[in-house]
N, C-alpha and C positions, 0 to 999 in steps of 0.2 A: 611616679613621684608627685607628691603634693606640692602645689605652688604656694610659696610663702605669702602670707597676708602682709601687705605693706604696712599695716598698722602695728604688727608685731615688731617689724624692723624699727619703725619710728619709736615705738614704746621702749624697746631695748636701748636705742641710742639716747633717748631722753633720760632713762634711768642711769645710764653710764655717765652722762653729763652731770646729772644731779649728784651722783656719788662723788665725782671728782670735785665739784663745787664744795660739798660738805667737808671732804678731806682737806681741801685747801683752806677753808675757813678755820678749821680747828688748828691746822699748822700755823696759820697766820696769827691766831690768838696765842698760841704757845710762844711765838716770837715776841708778841706784845708783852706777855707775862715776863719774859726774860729781860726785856729792855725798858719797860715802863710798868714795873710791878705795882707801884702805888696806884697808878691809874687803873690797871686791870682789876686789882682788888676792889677799888671803889666801884667800878662798873658792875662787877659780880655782886657785891653787897647791895648796891642800889637797885639792880634789876632782879635779884632773887636767886639766880643761878648762872653757872658758866655757859650753858647752852644759849640762854637769852642774851648774855653778853656777847657771845660769838656772833649771833644773828644781828645784834644792834650794830656792831662794828662794820658789818658787811652791807648794811642797808644804805640806800641813798637817802640823805636827809635834806629837806628843804632849807633848813637853817644853815646848811653848808653848801648852798647853791647846787644841790643835787649830787654832791660828792659823798662818798662813804668816809668813815672815820679814818681809814688807812690813808686815803688820799689827802685828808686834812693834815695828818702827821707828815706825810711825804712832802707836803707843801710848806712845812715848817710852822704850822699853826697849832702847835700843841697846847698853848695857853687858851686859845679859843675853844679847843676840844674840851679841856678841863672845865671851862666856864659852862659849856652846854651840859656836860655830864653832871656837874654839881647842881645845876638848875633842874635838869630832868629827873635826877635821882633824889632830889630833896636833901642834898648833903649841905651842911652848914660850912661856910668858908672858914 
């Protein structure tokens, strides 16, 4: 029987973790679309497509002290999030 290469195991684990992260990110964005549809639509329009908007929401942003946009919403700072998105996406107030 062939001994399993440890990098095959690590590679498979990383792929599984990445897939879970991607699924979670798209589920989270669906929830955003349901609860803050104006915001999600503005983000999609400003960034060009839904996939970019999904990634932007999950990124840690310096302007939010290293938090992601979902953490900003959870912390009750939706107005601050709107301000940054309108600035970043070039949307007029």
